[in-house]
C-alpha positions as CSV (number, residue, x, y, z in Angstrom):
1,X,10.6,-74.7,73.4
2,X,14.2,-73.6,73.1
3,X,15.3,-71.9,76.3
4,X,18.1,-69.3,76.8
5,X,19.9,-68.0,79.8
6,X,19.1,-64.3,79.0
7,X,17.5,-62.1,76.4
8,X,20.8,-61.2,74.7
9,X,21.6,-64.9,74.1
10,X,18.2,-65.4,72.7
11,X,18.4,-62.4,70.4
12,X,21.8,-63.5,69.0
13,X,20.5,-67.0,68.1
14,X,17.1,-65.8,66.8
15,X,18.5,-63.0,64.7
16,X,21.0,-65.5,63.1
17,X,18.1,-68.0,62.6
18,X,16.0,-65.4,60.8
19,X,19.0,-64.2,58.7
20,X,19.7,-67.8,57.7
21,X,16.1,-68.4,56.6
22,X,16.2,-65.2,54.6
23,X,19.5,-66.1,52.8
24,X,18.4,-69.6,52.1
25,X,15.0,-68.6,50.7
26,X,16.5,-65.9,48.5
27,X,18.5,-68.6,46.7
28,X,15.2,-70.0,45.5
29,X,12.9,-67.0,45.1
30,X,12.9,-63.3,44.2
31,X,12.0,-61.9,47.6
32,X,11.2,-62.8,51.2
33,X,8.2,-61.5,53.1
34,X,8.3,-61.1,56.9
35,X,5.7,-60.1,59.5
36,X,7.1,-58.7,62.7
37,X,5.3,-58.1,66.0
38,X,5.2,-54.9,67.9
39,X,5.7,-54.2,71.6
40,X,8.9,-53.9,73.5
41,X,10.1,-57.6,73.3
42,X,11.4,-57.6,69.8
43,X,13.3,-54.3,69.9
44,X,16.7,-55.8,70.6
45,X,16.2,-58.4,68.0
46,X,15.3,-55.8,65.4
47,X,18.4,-53.8,66.2
48,X,20.5,-56.8,65.7
49,X,18.9,-57.7,62.4
50,X,19.4,-54.1,61.1
51,X,23.2,-54.5,61.5
52,X,23.3,-57.7,59.5
53,X,24.5,-57.8,55.8
54,X,21.2,-58.9,54.2
55,X,19.9,-58.3,50.7
56,X,17.5,-55.7,52.1
57,X,16.1,-54.6,48.8
58,X,14.7,-58.1,48.3
59,X,12.9,-58.1,51.6
60,X,9.2,-57.1,52.1
61,X,8.3,-56.3,55.6
62,X,5.0,-55.8,57.4
63,X,3.4,-56.3,60.8
64,X,1.5,-59.0,62.4
65,X,-0.8,-56.4,63.9
66,X,-1.0,-52.7,64.8
67,X,-3.0,-50.1,66.7
68,X,-5.3,-47.9,64.7
69,X,-3.2,-44.8,65.3
70,X,-1.1,-42.5,63.2
71,X,2.5,-43.7,62.6
72,X,3.9,-40.8,64.7
73,X,1.9,-42.1,67.7
74,X,4.0,-43.7,70.5
75,X,1.5,-46.6,70.3
76,X,2.2,-47.3,66.6
77,X,3.9,-50.6,65.8
78,X,4.8,-49.2,62.4
79,X,6.6,-46.3,64.1
80,X,8.5,-48.8,66.2
81,X,9.6,-50.9,63.2
82,X,10.8,-47.7,61.5
83,X,12.8,-46.6,64.6
84,X,14.2,-49.9,65.7
85,X,14.8,-51.6,62.3
86,X,14.4,-49.6,59.1
87,X,16.2,-46.4,60.3
88,X,19.0,-48.5,61.7
89,X,19.9,-50.2,58.4
90,X,23.1,-48.6,57.2
91,X,22.4,-45.9,54.6
92,X,24.6,-47.6,52.1
93,X,22.2,-50.5,52.0
94,X,19.1,-50.4,49.7
95,X,15.9,-50.1,51.7
96,X,13.4,-53.0,52.1
97,X,9.8,-52.6,51.1
98,X,7.7,-51.8,54.1
99,X,3.9,-52.4,54.0
100,X,2.1,-50.7,56.9
101,X,-1.3,-51.9,58.2
102,X,-2.6,-48.5,59.1
103,X,-3.1,-46.1,56.2
104,X,-6.3,-44.3,57.4
105,X,-6.5,-44.5,61.2
106,X,-10.0,-43.0,61.4
107,X,-11.5,-44.7,58.4
108,X,-11.6,-48.5,58.9
109,X,-13.4,-49.3,55.6
110,X,-11.0,-47.3,53.4
111,X,-8.0,-48.6,55.4
112,X,-9.0,-52.2,54.7
113,X,-9.8,-51.6,51.0
114,X,-6.4,-49.9,50.4
115,X,-4.5,-52.7,52.2
116,X,-5.5,-55.2,49.4
117,X,-2.7,-53.7,47.3
118,X,-0.2,-54.2,50.1
119,X,-1.3,-57.8,50.5
120,X,-0.6,-58.4,46.9
121,X,2.8,-56.9,47.3
122,X,3.7,-59.1,50.2
123,X,2.6,-62.3,48.5
124,X,3.2,-65.5,50.4
125,X,4.6,-65.0,53.8
126,X,7.9,-66.6,54.6
127,X,8.5,-65.7,58.2
128,X,6.1,-64.6,61.0
129,X,7.6,-63.4,64.3
130,X,4.9,-63.6,67.1
131,X,4.9,-62.4,70.6
132,X,2.5,-63.1,73.5
133,X,0.9,-60.9,76.2
134,X,0.4,-61.9,79.8
135,X,-3.3,-62.3,79.1
136,X,-2.5,-65.0,76.6
137,X,-3.1,-62.9,73.4
138,X,-1.0,-63.0,70.3
139,X,-1.1,-60.7,67.4
140,X,-4.1,-58.6,68.2
141,X,-6.3,-61.6,69.0
142,X,-7.5,-61.1,72.5
143,X,-9.5,-63.1,75.1
144,X,-13.1,-61.9,75.8
145,X,-13.3,-60.3,72.3
146,X,-15.8,-61.7,69.9
147,X,-14.0,-60.4,66.8
148,X,-10.8,-62.0,68.0
149,X,-12.5,-65.4,68.5
150,X,-13.7,-65.1,64.9
151,X,-10.1,-64.4,63.7
152,X,-8.9,-67.5,65.6
153,X,-11.4,-69.7,64.0
154,X,-10.1,-72.1,61.4
155,X,-13.0,-71.2,59.2
156,X,-12.2,-67.5,59.1
157,X,-11.4,-66.7,55.5
158,X,-10.3,-63.0,55.4
159,X,-6.6,-62.3,56.0
160,X,-7.2,-59.2,58.1
161,X,-9.7,-58.1,60.7
162,X,-10.4,-55.4,63.3
163,X,-10.4,-56.3,67.0
164,X,-10.8,-54.7,70.4
165,X,-8.0,-54.7,72.9
166,X,-8.7,-54.5,76.7
167,X,-6.4,-51.5,77.0
168,X,-6.0,-48.2,75.2
169,X,-5.8,-47.8,72.3
170,X,-8.5,-50.4,71.9
171,X,-8.9,-50.4,68.1
172,X,-6.6,-52.9,66.5
173,X,-6.0,-54.4,63.1
174,X,-4.5,-57.9,62.9
175,X,-3.9,-60.8,60.6
176,X,-6.1,-63.8,61.4
177,X,-4.7,-67.0,62.7
178,X,-5.6,-69.0,59.6
179,X,-3.6,-66.5,57.5
180,X,-0.6,-66.4,60.0
181,X,-0.2,-70.1,60.1
182,X,0.3,-70.3,56.3
183,X,3.8,-68.8,56.8
184,X,6.7,-71.1,56.0
185,X,8.3,-70.3,59.4
186,X,6.4,-69.4,62.5
187,X,8.4,-68.1,65.4
188,X,7.1,-67.3,68.9
189,X,9.4,-65.0,70.9
190,X,8.6,-64.8,74.6
191,X,10.4,-63.6,77.7
192,X,9.7,-63.8,81.4
193,X,8.6,-66.6,83.8
194,X,4.9,-65.8,83.7
195,X,4.7,-66.3,80.0
196,X,6.7,-69.5,80.2
197,X,4.1,-70.8,82.7
198,X,1.2,-69.9,80.3
199,X,2.9,-71.9,77.5
200,X,3.7,-74.9,79.6
201,X,0.2,-75.2,81.2
202,X,-1.3,-75.6,77.7
203,X,-4.9,-75.9,78.9
204,X,-6.8,-77.8,76.2
205,X,-10.1,-76.1,77.1
206,X,-8.7,-72.7,77.8
207,X,-10.2,-69.6,76.1
208,X,-6.7,-68.0,75.9
209,X,-5.9,-67.2,72.3
210,X,-2.4,-68.6,72.6
211,X,-3.8,-72.0,73.2
212,X,-5.3,-72.0,69.7
213,X,-1.8,-71.6,68.4
214,X,-0.2,-74.1,70.7
215,X,-2.8,-76.8,70.1
216,X,-2.8,-76.4,66.3
217,X,-0.5,-79.1,65.1
218,X,-0.8,-78.1,61.5
219,X,1.9,-75.4,61.8
220,X,5.6,-75.4,62.0
221,X,5.9,-73.4,65.2
222,X,9.3,-72.7,66.9
223,X,9.2,-71.3,70.4
224,X,12.1,-69.4,72.0
225,X,12.2,-68.2,75.6
226,X,14.4,-66.3,77.9
227,X,13.9,-64.9,81.5
């Protein structure tokens, strides 16, 4: 785990790290696909990325997970990405391709069916930026939720699934852990002393979803933390 004195120092280093991966990969391939997490933690990082001179038209952006709400809802991760990243990219820059996870908030079956085209568009994932909740969840894979435990299982084959969160809005859509860990670069961005303690405890027999990630040595996880 790489530790920083404050959030700003972390965001500077992490944004440069992501930009470096993007630029290096674009030398070898046509596009780069990135999955971002929602919540409040990545907002400063997204703002910094928006100001960087990247080849935006060759980026394909989606989310690790989202709430099953309309994009104009204050709970929408897609809405947050639009406000904190996409709308802040200078207008002179070509726009990246954005693939939302919620197309039909009230029709789960149709939503999942229509997302297949979006998954084809994303292709192989280059970068996944994960966060973590105080309950030990990551993405929308929660403790005490049967669907989440299925999505954490190494035998789970579908890339996406619906789960139930312990707080409103409960209905979520998320990429599974087997899918997320196929990314070339897996970054865990956490802040605050309680989250650091959860990571360092690393209970082998814990039911916390984050322990599945931490104990899985078949991934190239990088962890960054600030108070």
